[in-house]
TORSE-242494 format. One record per atom (N, C-alpha, C): x, y, z; residue number from 1; atom name. Coordinates in pm, whole numbers, plus 32768, in hexadecimal, padded with zeros to 4 digits. Each point is the difference from the previous one (the first is absolute). Layout:
N
     u     v     w  pos  site
     X     Y     Z  NUM    CA
...
END
This chain:
196
     u     v     w  pos  site
  D481  C8E1  6DB9    1     N
  7FE1  800F  8087    1    CA
  7F82  7FBB  802B    1     C
  7FF1  7FBE  8056    2     N
  7F89  7FAC  8023    2    CA
  7F8D  8058  8023    2     C
  7F75  7FE6  7FF3    3     N
  7F9C  8070  8021    3    CA
  8008  7FE1  808F    3     C
  7FD5  8061  8074    4     N
  7FE8  7FFF  8082    4    CA
  7F82  7FC3  8006    4     C
  7FED  7FBB  8054    5     N
  7F5B  7FD3  801F    5    CA
  7FB4  8062  8005    5     C
  7F78  7FB9  7FEA    6     N
  7F9F  8085  7FE4    6    CA
  7FD3  802F  80A2    6     C
  8035  7FB4  8073    7     N
  7FC8  8009  8076    7    CA
  8055  806B  8049    7     C
  8069  8039  7FB1    8     N
  8073  8042  8048    8    CA
  7FB5  80AC  8024    8     C
  805C  8031  8060    9     N
  7FBC  8072  8038    9    CA
  802B  806F  7F8A    9     C
  7FA7  8070  8009   10     N
  8023  806A  7F7F   10    CA
  808E  8028  8026   10     C
  802F  8007  8074   11     N
  8062  8045  8033   11    CA
  8080  7F8E  7FC3   11     C
  7FEE  7F7D  7FFD   12     N
  8065  7FA4  7FC8   12    CA
  8006  8007  7F6B   12     C
  7F82  8024  7FD7   13     N
  8008  8021  7F6A   13    CA
  8043  8068  7FCC   13     C
  7FEC  805D  804D   14     N
  805B  8088  7FE1   14    CA
  8094  7FD5  800A   14     C
  8015  7FBB  8061   15     N
  80A5  7FF2  801C   15    CA
  8021  7FBA  7FA1   15     C
  7FBC  7F91  7FC0   16     N
  801C  7F83  7F80   16    CA
  8018  8068  7F85   16     C
  7F96  8068  7FEE   17     N
  8003  8050  7F9C   17    CA
  8084  8036  7FEC   17     C
  8033  8042  8089   18     N
  8077  8056  7FEC   18    CA
  8065  7F86  7FD7   18     C
  7FFC  7FA4  8019   19     N
  8087  7F9E  7FFD   19    CA
  7FEF  7FE5  7F56   19     C
  7F9D  8018  7FCE   20     N
  7FE7  8009  7F64   20    CA
  7F91  7F82  7FC8   20     C
  7FC8  7FE1  8058   21     N
  7F78  7F9D  7FDB   21    CA
  7FAE  8038  7FD8   21     C
  7FE4  8011  7F81   22     N
  7F8D  8051  7FB5   22    CA
  7F77  7FAE  8026   22     C
  7FF6  7F71  802C   23     N
  7F83  7FCB  800F   23    CA
  7FBC  8044  809E   23     C
  8073  802F  8043   24     N
  7FA4  8022  8076   24    CA
  7FB3  809D  7FF6   24     C
  8044  8040  7FA9   25     N
  7FDA  808C  7FCE   25    CA
  7F6A  7FD7  7FC3   25     C
  8007  7F9F  7FA2   26     N
  7F9D  8002  7FC3   26    CA
  7F82  7FB7  8076   26     C
  8027  7FA2  805E   27     N
  7FB0  7FE4  806D   27    CA
  7FBD  808F  8030   27     C
  805A  805E  8046   28     N
  7FDB  805F  8058   28    CA
  7FA5  8059  7FA9   28     C
  8013  800E  7F7B   29     N
  7F96  8055  7F91   29    CA
  7F91  7FC8  7FFF   29     C
  7FE4  7F5F  7FE8   30     N
  7F85  7FD5  8005   30    CA
  7FC2  8001  8097   30     C
  8032  8011  805F   31     N
  7FB8  7FFA  8087   31    CA
  7FDC  809F  800F   31     C
  804F  8055  7FD5   32     N
  7FC0  8076  8015   32    CA
  7FF8  808A  7F9C   32     C
  7FE1  7FD1  7F82   33     N
  7FFC  805A  7F93   33    CA
  7F7C  803B  801B   33     C
  7FA8  7FAA  7FFF   34     N
  7F70  8019  8016   34    CA
  7FC5  8056  805A   34     C
  8044  7FE5  8061   35     N
  7FE2  8055  808C   35    CA
  8023  808D  7FF0   35     C
  807E  8003  7FD7   36     N
  8043  8085  7FEF   36    CA
  7FD8  803D  7F96   36     C
  7FCA  7FD7  7F83   37     N
  7FCA  802F  7FA3   37    CA
  7F8D  805A  8038   37     C
  7FA0  7F95  8042   38     N
  7F79  803F  802A   38    CA
  8009  807D  8054   38     C
  8069  7FF0  8061   39     N
  8015  8072  8058   39    CA
  8028  808D  7FC8   39     C
  8084  7FE8  7FA5   40     N
  7FF2  807C  7FB9   40    CA
  7F84  801C  7F90   40     C
  7FC1  7FA8  7FCB   41     N
  7F98  803E  7F80   41    CA
  7FAE  8049  804C   41     C
  7FCF  7FC4  80AC   42     N
  7F86  803A  8042   42    CA
  804F  8083  8028   42     C
  806C  8024  801A   43     N
  8049  8060  802F   43    CA
  7FFB  8065  7F7E   43     C
  803F  7FD3  7F95   44     N
  7FE5  8078  7F99   44    CA
  7FA1  800B  7FA6   44     C
  7FCC  7FA8  8031   45     N
  7F73  7FFC  7F7A   45    CA
  8001  8009  7F75   45     C
  8088  7FEF  7FD6   46     N
  8021  7FD5  7F7D   46    CA
  8039  7FA3  7FDA   46     C
  7FE3  7FA2  7F97   47     N
  802F  7F68  7FE6   47    CA
  8074  802F  7FBE   47     C
  8024  805C  7F9C   48     N
  8083  8010  7FC4   48    CA
  8068  8030  8066   48     C
  7FD9  8053  806B   49     N
  8063  8034  805B   49    CA
  8016  7F8B  8052   49     C
  7F9D  7FA4  801A   50     N
  800C  7F9A  8070   50    CA
  805F  7FAD  7FD2   50     C
  7FF9  7FBF  7F62   51     N
  8064  7FC0  7FC8   51    CA
  8071  802F  800D   51     C
  8033  8084  7FD1   52     N
  8064  8038  7FEE   52    CA
  8061  7FF0  808F   52     C
  7F9A  803E  8080   53     N
  802D  7FF2  8075   53    CA
  8023  7F6D  8046   53     C
  7FC2  7FA7  7FB7   54     N
  8019  7F74  803B   54    CA
  808A  7FD0  7FC8   54     C
  7FF9  8004  7F6C   55     N
  807D  7FE5  7FCA   55    CA
  806F  803E  802B   55     C
  7FF1  808B  8014   56     N
  8083  8030  805B   56    CA
  8022  7FCD  8076   56     C
  7FA4  7FCF  8054   57     N
  8012  7FDA  8079   57    CA
  805D  7F83  800A   57     C
  7FB4  7F94  7FA1   58     N
  8053  7F7C  7FEF   58    CA
  8077  8013  7FBD   58     C
  801D  8065  7FB3   59     N
  808C  800E  7FDB   59    CA
  8064  8041  8081   59     C
  7FB5  804D  8053   60     N
  804C  8018  807E   60    CA
  802C  7F8F  805D   60     C
  7F9E  7FB1  7FD9   61     N
  800A  7F6A  807E   61    CA
  8087  7FB8  7FB4   61     C
  7FF3  801A  7F77   62     N
  8082  7FAA  7FDB   62    CA
  8085  803B  8009   62     C
  7FFB  808C  7FF5   63     N
  8081  8044  8018   63    CA
  8016  8003  8087   63     C
  7FAC  7FFC  805D   64     N
  803B  8018  808D   64    CA
  8018  7F63  803E   64     C
  7FF1  7F9F  7FBE   65     N
  8004  7F77  8026   65    CA
  8088  7FDD  8058   65     C
  807A  802D  7FCE   66     N
  8082  7FE6  8003   66    CA
  7FF8  8031  80AF   66     C
  7FBA  8090  800F   67     N
  801E  8027  8076   67    CA
  7F8D  7FF2  805D   67     C
  7F90  7FBA  7FF8   68     N
  7F9E  7FD2  8040   68    CA
  802A  7FAC  8087   68     C
  7FB0  8044  8075   69     N
  801C  7FCB  8092   69    CA
  7F82  7FEF  8029   69     C
  7FF1  7F80  8031   70     N
  7F79  7FE7  8020   70    CA
  7FE8  802F  8084   70     C
  7FF6  807D  8013   71     N
  7FE3  8043  808C   71    CA
  7F66  800C  8034   71     C
  7FBE  7FD9  7F83   72     N
  7F66  8013  801A   72    CA
  7FBA  7FAB  7F92   72     C
  7F92  7FD3  800C   73     N
  7FAE  7FA6  7FB1   73    CA
  8008  8039  7F67   73     C
  802F  7F7C  7F9A   74     N
  8027  805B  7F7D   74    CA
  7F74  8042  7FD7   74     C
  7F85  7FC9  801D   75     N
  7F97  804F  7FE5   75    CA
  7FFE  8073  8020   75     C
  801E  8024  807E   76     N
  7FF3  8081  8045   76    CA
  805B  8066  7FB7   76     C
  8073  7FCA  7FDD   77     N
  8076  804C  7FC3   77    CA
  7FE6  802B  7F58   77     C
  7FBC  7FA7  7FD6   78     N
  7FC3  7FF3  7F7E   78    CA
  7F91  8067  7FF7   78     C
  7F83  7FF7  8038   79     N
  7FA8  8051  802C   79    CA
  8027  80AA  800E   79     C
  8061  8003  804A   80     N
  802E  8096  8036   80    CA
  804B  8024  7F70   80     C
  8041  7FB5  7FB1   81     N
  8047  802A  7F81   81    CA
  7F90  803F  7FAD   81     C
  7F8F  7F9E  7FEC   82     N
  7F78  8023  7FBE   82    CA
  7FD7  8072  8016   82     C
  7FD5  802C  8098   83     N
  7FD7  8067  8030   83    CA
  8041  806C  7FE8   83     C
  8089  8012  8007   84     N
  8065  808E  7FD3   84    CA
  7FE2  8000  7F65   84     C
  800F  7F9F  7FB4   85     N
  7FDC  8026  7F6F   85    CA
  7F7B  8051  7FFB   85     C
  7F8B  7FCE  803D   86     N
  7F89  8045  8004   86    CA
  8009  808A  801F   86     C
  805D  8020  808B   87     N
  7FFB  8082  8029   87    CA
  8052  805B  7FA2   87     C
  8061  7FC3  7FC3   88     N
  806F  8040  7F99   88    CA
  7F98  8033  7F7C   88     C
  7FB2  7F8D  7FE3   89     N
  7FB9  8034  7F8C   89    CA
  7F83  8058  801A   89     C
  7FCC  801C  8080   90     N
  7FA4  8066  8032   90    CA
  8038  807B  7FFA   90     C
  8077  7FF0  802A   91     N
  8048  80A0  8005   91    CA
  803A  802D  7F9A   91     C
  7FEE  7FA4  7F88   92     N
  8053  8038  7F54   92    CA
  7F7C  801A  7FC4   92     C
  7F9B  7FA0  8017   93     N
  7F9F  8004  7F90   93    CA
  7FC5  8086  8002   93     C
  7FF5  8043  7F76   94     N
  7FBF  806E  7FD0   94    CA
  7F6A  7FE8  8008   94     C
  7FB1  7F85  7FE9   95     N
  7F7C  8006  7FE8   95    CA
  7FD7  7F7C  8054   95     C
  7FA8  8037  8037   96     N
  7FC8  7F99  8059   96    CA
  7F76  7F96  7FB5   96     C
  8000  7F9F  7FFB   97     N
  7FA8  7FC8  7FC1   97    CA
  7F95  7FC9  803E   97     C
  7F85  8034  7FE7   98     N
  7F6A  7FD0  8046   98    CA
  8002  7F77  7FFA   98     C
  7FC0  7FB6  805A   99     N
  7FD2  7F73  7FEB   99    CA
  7F7F  7FF6  7F98   99     C
  7FCD  805B  7FC1  100     N
  7F98  7FF5  7FA8  100    CA
  8039  8048  7F73  100     C
  807C  8009  7FE1  101     N
  804E  801F  7FB4  101    CA
  7FFB  7FA4  7F9A  101     C
  8007  802C  7F83  102     N
  7FB4  7F9E  7F87  102    CA
  8095  7FF0  7FBB  102     C
  8005  7F53  7FD0  103     N
  8091  7FE2  7FC3  103    CA
  7FE0  802B  7F6C  103     C
  806A  7FDD  7FA7  104     N
  7FF2  801E  7F81  104    CA
  7F98  7FBB  7FB0  104     C
  7FB3  7FB5  8048  105     N
  7F8C  7FB1  7FAA  105    CA
  7F8D  8045  8033  105     C
  8013  806F  8044  106     N
  7F7D  8051  803C  106    CA
  7FC0  7FB5  8070  106     C
  802B  7FA1  804F  107     N
  7FC2  7FB9  8058  107    CA
  805E  8025  8097  107     C
  7FB4  7FF6  806A  108     N
  8026  801B  8076  108    CA
  804D  7F73  8031  108     C
  805B  800A  8064  109     N
  803B  7F90  8029  109    CA
  7FA0  7F89  802F  109     C
  7F9C  803B  8032  110     N
  7F7F  7FBF  803D  110    CA
  7FDC  7F65  7F9E  110     C
  8021  804C  7F87  111     N
  7FC7  7F8F  7FA3  111    CA
  8051  7F70  7FFC  111     C
  807D  8042  8027  112     N
  8059  7F72  7FEF  112    CA
  8012  7FD0  808F  112     C
  7FC2  801D  8068  113     N
  801D  7FAB  8094  113    CA
  7FFB  7F6F  7FEE  113     C
  7F77  7FCB  7FCA  114     N
  7FDB  7F94  7FF0  114    CA
  8061  7FAA  7FBB  114     C
  8035  8040  7F86  115     N
  8048  7FBB  7FAB  115    CA
  8095  7FDE  8033  115     C
  804C  806C  803A  116     N
  807A  7FE8  8024  116    CA
  803F  7FCD  8089  116     C
  802D  7F63  7FE8  117     N
  7FF8  7FCB  8079  117    CA
  8069  8036  8066  117     C
  8046  8041  7FD4  118     N
  806E  8055  805F  118    CA
  7FB9  8045  8070  118     C
  7F87  8038  7FEA  119     N
  7FB2  8060  8047  119    CA
  7FD6  7FB3  806E  119     C
  801C  7F88  8023  120     N
  7FD1  7FA3  8085  120    CA
  7F7F  8017  802D  120     C
  7FFE  802F  8074  121     N
  7F67  7FF5  8046  121    CA
  7FAA  803F  7FDD  121     C
  801E  8083  7F9A  122     N
  7F9B  8049  7FA9  122    CA
  7FD9  7FAE  7F9C  122     C
  8045  7FA6  7FC4  123     N
  7FD3  7FB3  7FA8  123    CA
  7F5E  7FA8  800C  123     C
  8005  7FE6  808C  124     N
  7F6A  7FE1  8012  124    CA
  7F86  8048  7FFD  124     C
  802B  8079  7FF9  125     N
  7F73  8079  7FE2  125    CA
  7FDB  7FE8  7F8C  125     C
  7F67  7FFB  7FFC  126     N
  7FBE  7FCA  7F8B  126    CA
  7FD5  805C  7FC7  126     C
  7FF7  8080  8017  127     N
  7FCE  8061  7FA3  127    CA
  8062  808E  8000  127     C
  7FEB  8053  7FC1  128     N
  804E  8083  7FE3  128    CA
  7FD8  8059  8074  128     C
  7F7C  7FE6  8027  129     N
  7FE3  8062  8063  129    CA
  803B  7FDC  8087  129     C
  7FE0  7F74  8011  130     N
  805F  7FE0  808C  130    CA
  8099  801B  7FE9  130     C
  803F  7FF0  7F94  131     N
  8084  8013  8004  131    CA
  8012  80AA  7FFD  131     C
  7FB4  803C  7FE2  132     N
  8026  80A4  7FE3  132    CA
  7FDB  8021  809D  132     C
  7F94  7FE8  8051  133     N
  7FEA  8016  807E  133    CA
  807A  7FEF  804B  133     C
  804D  7F6D  7FF6  134     N
  805B  7FE8  8068  134    CA
  8080  804B  7FD8  134     C
  8034  8018  7F91  135     N
  806E  8033  7FDD  135    CA
  7FED  808D  801D  135     C
  7F87  8042  7FEF  136     N
  7FF0  80A8  801E  136    CA
  8000  8000  80A4  136     C
  7FE3  7FA2  804D  137     N
  8009  7FDB  80AF  137    CA
  8083  800E  8010  137     C
  8059  7FA7  7FB3  138     N
  8086  7FE2  8038  138    CA
  8057  8090  7FC8  138     C
  7FC2  804A  7F96  139     N
  8053  8066  7FDC  139    CA
  7FDF  807B  806E  139     C
  7F85  7FEA  803E  140     N
  7FDE  8072  807B  140    CA
  8056  7FEE  807B  140     C
  8029  7F9C  7FED  141     N
  8063  7FE2  809C  141    CA
  805A  8068  7FF5  141     C
  8026  8036  808A  142     N
  806F  804A  801B  142    CA
  8085  7F99  7FB7  142     C
  8072  803B  7FE2  143     N
  8062  7FDB  7FC1  143    CA
  803D  7F8C  805E  143     C
  8021  801E  8085  144     N
  802D  7F9A  8066  144    CA
  7FAE  7F83  7FFD  144     C
  7F68  800F  8009  145     N
  7FA8  7F7E  800D  145    CA
  8002  7FD6  7FAC  145     C
  7FFC  8039  7F61  146     N
  7FFD  7FCE  7F82  146    CA
  807D  7FA1  7FFF  146     C
  8066  8021  8019  147     N
  8084  7FC4  7FF2  147    CA
  7FFA  7F6C  805A  147     C
  7FEA  8011  8078  148     N
  7FEA  7FA1  806D  148    CA
  7F94  7F76  7FB3  148     C
  7F94  8054  7FEF  149     N
  7F94  7F8A  7FBD  149    CA
  8042  7FBF  7F82  149     C
  801D  8040  7FA6  150     N
  803E  7FD0  7F94  150    CA
  8088  7FAD  8023  150     C
  8050  8016  8046  151     N
  8076  7FA9  802D  151    CA
  7FAB  7F70  803C  151     C
  7F9F  8024  8050  152     N
  7FD8  7F59  8022  152    CA
  7F7F  7FC5  7F97  152     C
  7FB9  804E  7FCD  153     N
  7F9A  7FB5  7FA1  153    CA
  807C  7FDB  7F82  153     C
  8049  804A  7FB4  154     N
  8035  7FF9  7F8F  154    CA
  8093  7F99  802A  154     C
  8046  8040  8061  155     N
  8083  7FB1  801B  155    CA
  7FFC  7F9B  8066  155     C
  7F7B  7FEB  802B  156     N
  7FDD  7F7C  8069  156    CA
  8070  800A  806D  156     C
  8019  80A4  802B  157     N
  804E  8003  8066  157    CA
  7FD7  7FE2  809A  157     C
  8059  7FFD  8058  158     N
  7FB0  7FF5  808C  158    CA
  800B  808D  8030  158     C
  7FCC  801D  8073  159     N
  8007  8091  804F  159    CA
  8094  8005  8003  159     C
  8045  7FB3  804A  160     N
  808F  7FFF  8014  160    CA
  8051  801D  7F8D  160     C
  7FE4  7FD9  7F7E  161     N
  805D  800C  7F82  161    CA
  7FC7  8090  7FCF  161     C
  7F71  8020  8020  162     N
  7FE9  808A  7FBF  162    CA
  8047  807F  8056  162     C
  8013  7FF0  8085  163     N
  8032  8047  8065  163    CA
  809B  800E  7FBE  163     C
  8042  7F99  7FEB  164     N
  8091  7FE6  7FDC  164    CA
  8007  8051  7F66  164     C
  7FD7  7FDE  7FB5  165     N
  7FED  802B  7F7F  165    CA
  7FFF  80B4  7FF4  165     C
  7F76  8034  805A  166     N
  7FFB  8089  7FED  166    CA
  803C  803D  8075  166     C
  8059  7FB6  8047  167     N
  8049  8067  807C  167    CA
  7FAB  8024  8051  167     C
  7FA1  7FC9  8046  168     N
  7F9E  8022  8075  168    CA
  8007  7F90  805E  168     C
  7FCD  8036  8082  169     N
  7FE2  7F78  805D  169    CA
  7FA4  7FAD  7FCA  169     C
  7FE2  7F96  8044  170     N
  7FA4  7F80  8013  170    CA
  7F71  8062  8009  170     C
  7FE9  804F  8063  171     N
  7F89  8046  800E  171    CA
  7FDD  8054  7F93  171     C
  804E  8044  7FF3  172     N
  7FC4  805A  7FA6  172    CA
  7FE3  7FC9  7F68  172     C
  804F  7F8E  7FE0  173     N
  7FC3  7FC2  7F91  173    CA
  7F86  7FB7  7FFF  173     C
  7FFC  7FCD  807B  174     N
  7F7A  7FB0  8020  174    CA
  7F8E  807A  8008  174     C
  8010  805E  8031  175     N
  7FAD  8058  8003  175    CA
  7FE3  805C  7F71  175     C
  8044  800D  7FA6  176     N
  7FFC  801B  7F76  176    CA
  7FA8  7FA5  7FCE  176     C
  8012  7F71  7FFB  177     N
  7FA5  7FA4  7FD6  177    CA
  7F86  8017  802A  177     C
  7FD6  7FE2  8098  178     N
  7F8B  8024  800C  178    CA
  7FA4  8064  7FE6  178     C
  8032  8076  7FF0  179     N
  7FD7  8076  7FD5  179    CA
  7FE2  7FD9  7F79  179     C
  8069  7FE8  7FA4  180     N
  7FD4  7FDA  7F7A  180    CA
  7F94  7FB9  7FEE  180     C
  7FE0  7F65  8041  181     N
  7F8E  7FC1  7FFD  181    CA
  7F97  8028  802D  181     C
  7FDC  806D  8073  182     N
  7F95  8039  8036  182    CA
  7FE0  8062  7F8A  182     C
  804B  804C  7FD5  183     N
  7FFF  8073  7F85  183    CA
  7FAF  7FB3  7F76  183     C
  8045  7FA0  7FF2  184     N
  7FBD  7FBE  7F83  184    CA
  7F7B  7FA9  802A  184     C
  7FF8  7FDC  8069  185     N
  7F6D  7FC6  802D  185    CA
  7F9F  8064  7FE2  185     C
  802C  8091  8043  186     N
  7FA0  807B  7FEE  186    CA
  7FF1  801E  7F8A  186     C
  8056  8018  7FA3  187     N
  7FF1  8033  7F72  187    CA
  7FCD  7F89  7FB6  187     C
  7FEC  7F80  8011  188     N
  7FC6  7FB2  7FAE  188    CA
  7F7C  7FD7  802F  188     C
  7FD6  8033  807D  189     N
  7F7C  7FEE  803F  189    CA
  7FA0  8026  7FBB  189     C
  7FEC  8072  7FAE  190     N
  7FB5  802B  7FB0  190    CA
  7FF9  7FA8  7F90  190     C
  805D  7FCE  7FC8  191     N
  7FF9  7FB2  7F74  191    CA
  7FB1  7F92  8024  191     C
  8037  7FBA  8075  192     N
  7FA6  7F64  8027  192    CA
  7F90  8018  800F  192     C
  7FC5  8081  8038  193     N
  7F6E  7FFC  800E  193    CA
  7FC6  801C  7F81  193     C
  8024  803B  7F89  194     N
  7FB6  8018  7F9A  194    CA
  8015  7FA3  7FA0  194     C
  8060  7F8A  8011  195     N
  8010  7F7F  7FCA  195    CA
  7F84  7F90  8054  195     C
  7FFD  8020  8058  196     N
  7FAB  7F9D  8052  196    CA
  7F68  7FF3  7FC6  196     C
END
């Protein structure tokens, strides 16, 4: 089967995949894998758990392809599924991993920020102190605000898409983002003054 053009919409690619076009799935995966992984990782704050949840997510995308109906943007549908997996994980997790928990090598996740290209915007952070301050500030956000912030920052989602993915109104999603940004500015203000 011929590969669909790379300028096809996500929805068209998903429908092509449902008809058996594996290249369409690969294009969807290439487009969204990094953003979804970053959203899940920032939500669960554990790389191994994020890897497992994202793998489970893509298996679910493949399993549901035959019944996929483009009633919403594919990206909104995908991030809603990712969000649901994060929520399910939080409900069943016995232990919560702190952002400064150490890995098997005795290092915190901050030591990996610059090295892992999947970490997106945070890979530009130049020091462990900056990374620690930013991640600690994100962790201090109320869950609804953190979720909205991560959907926008890591999922590159619009306010409309965030509202649809989280099941809230546009104004609620917009407010959550505004409060999240204000809280982050407040939490990081002292750090910025110390570093200046």
